[in-house]
C-alpha positions as CSV (number, residue, x, y, z in Angstrom):
1,M,-21.2,0.2,-3.9
2,Q,-18.3,0.5,-1.3
3,T,-15.5,-1.9,-0.3
4,E,-15.3,-3.8,3.0
5,A,-14.3,-1.8,6.0
6,F,-10.9,-3.7,6.6
7,L,-8.7,-4.5,3.4
8,S,-5.8,-7.1,2.8
9,G,-3.3,-6.3,0.6
10,E,-2.4,-9.4,0.6
11,F,-5.5,-10.3,-1.2
12,T,-6.6,-7.4,-2.9
13,P,-6.1,-7.6,-7.0
14,I,-3.1,-5.7,-8.7
15,E,-3.8,-4.9,-12.1
16,S,-1.7,-4.2,-14.9
17,V,-2.9,-0.8,-16.4
18,G,0.4,0.2,-18.6
19,E,3.7,-0.2,-19.6
20,G,5.7,-0.6,-16.4
21,I,2.7,0.4,-14.1
22,T,0.3,-1.5,-12.1
23,R,-2.2,-0.2,-9.3
24,Q,-4.6,-1.6,-6.7
25,I,-7.6,-0.1,-5.8
26,L,-7.9,-0.1,-2.1
27,G,-10.9,1.2,0.1
28,F,-13.4,3.2,-1.8
29,N,-17.6,4.4,-1.5
30,D,-18.9,6.7,-4.2
31,Q,-16.8,9.5,-2.2
32,I,-13.4,8.4,-2.7
33,M,-11.4,5.8,-3.4
34,M,-7.5,4.8,-3.0
35,V,-5.5,3.9,-5.1
36,K,-1.9,2.1,-5.2
37,V,0.4,2.4,-8.1
38,W,3.8,0.9,-8.5
39,F,5.8,2.8,-11.7
40,E,8.5,0.8,-12.6
41,E,11.7,3.0,-13.7
42,G,10.8,5.4,-17.0
43,A,7.6,4.5,-16.9
44,Q,5.4,7.3,-17.7
45,G,1.9,8.6,-16.9
46,Y,0.8,10.0,-19.5
47,L,-0.3,13.9,-19.3
48,H,-4.1,13.6,-19.2
49,S,-7.0,15.7,-16.9
50,H,-10.5,14.1,-15.3
51,I,-13.7,15.4,-13.2
52,H,-11.8,14.1,-10.2
53,S,-9.9,16.0,-7.9
54,Q,-6.7,14.4,-6.7
55,V,-3.9,14.3,-4.3
56,T,-1.0,12.1,-4.2
57,Y,1.9,10.8,-1.8
58,I,4.9,9.6,-2.9
59,E,5.5,6.5,-0.8
60,S,8.7,5.7,-2.5
61,G,11.3,6.7,-5.6
62,E,11.2,9.8,-7.7
63,F,8.9,11.5,-10.1
64,E,8.9,14.4,-12.3
65,V,5.4,15.6,-11.8
66,T,3.4,18.0,-13.8
67,V,0.3,19.5,-12.3
68,G,-0.6,22.5,-14.8
69,K,2.5,24.1,-16.2
70,E,4.7,23.9,-13.6
71,T,6.7,20.4,-13.1
72,R,9.0,19.2,-10.4
73,T,10.4,16.4,-9.3
74,L,8.8,15.1,-5.9
75,V,10.6,12.2,-4.0
76,A,9.4,9.9,-0.6
77,G,7.2,12.5,1.6
78,D,6.2,14.6,-1.0
79,C,2.4,15.1,-2.4
80,F,0.6,16.8,-5.2
81,F,-2.7,18.1,-5.6
82,M,-4.8,18.4,-8.6
83,E,-8.3,20.3,-9.0
84,P,-10.9,18.3,-11.1
85,Y,-9.6,19.1,-14.9
86,A,-6.2,20.2,-14.1
87,E,-4.2,18.8,-16.5
88,H,-1.4,16.5,-14.6
89,G,1.2,13.3,-15.4
90,A,4.1,11.8,-14.0
91,V,7.4,10.5,-15.2
92,C,9.3,8.2,-12.8
93,K,13.0,8.5,-12.7
94,R,13.2,6.5,-10.4
95,A,11.2,3.0,-10.0
96,G,9.0,4.0,-7.0
97,V,5.1,4.0,-5.4
98,L,2.5,6.1,-5.6
99,I,-0.8,6.3,-3.3
100,D,-3.7,8.5,-5.3
101,V,-7.1,9.7,-3.6
102,F,-9.6,10.3,-5.7
103,S,-13.0,12.7,-5.2
104,P,-15.2,11.4,-6.3
105,H,-14.3,8.1,-7.1
106,R,-13.4,6.7,-10.2
107,E,-15.3,4.5,-11.8
108,D,-13.7,3.8,-15.0
109,F,-11.1,2.0,-12.9
110,L,-13.9,0.2,-11.4
111,E,-15.2,-1.0,-14.7
112,A,-11.5,-1.7,-16.1
113,D,-11.6,-4.3,-12.8
114,K,-14.5,-6.1,-14.4
115,A,-12.9,-6.3,-17.9
């Protein structure tokens, strides 16, 4: 399973995934997935962990990000990386957008998209 070679953001579905958070699943195959996530001010990506490696780029906004036992404030142009099973989360301090890349792809995101 994988996406087409070219995707138009205009026609790619956007789904609500929590209070003040929406996401758009972009290109993926079995090995990798990119997801665009919009956060309203105050929205939280609660502390969690998963089997995937993840790197996140802050496209816009301001986020208080925790990875493991360390917390930092990050802004547009910054990024953070999580090894598999690393506990992590983010609190949006100023509305913004994150670009998440996962390896392997997030099967749970695809299952939620079908529901």
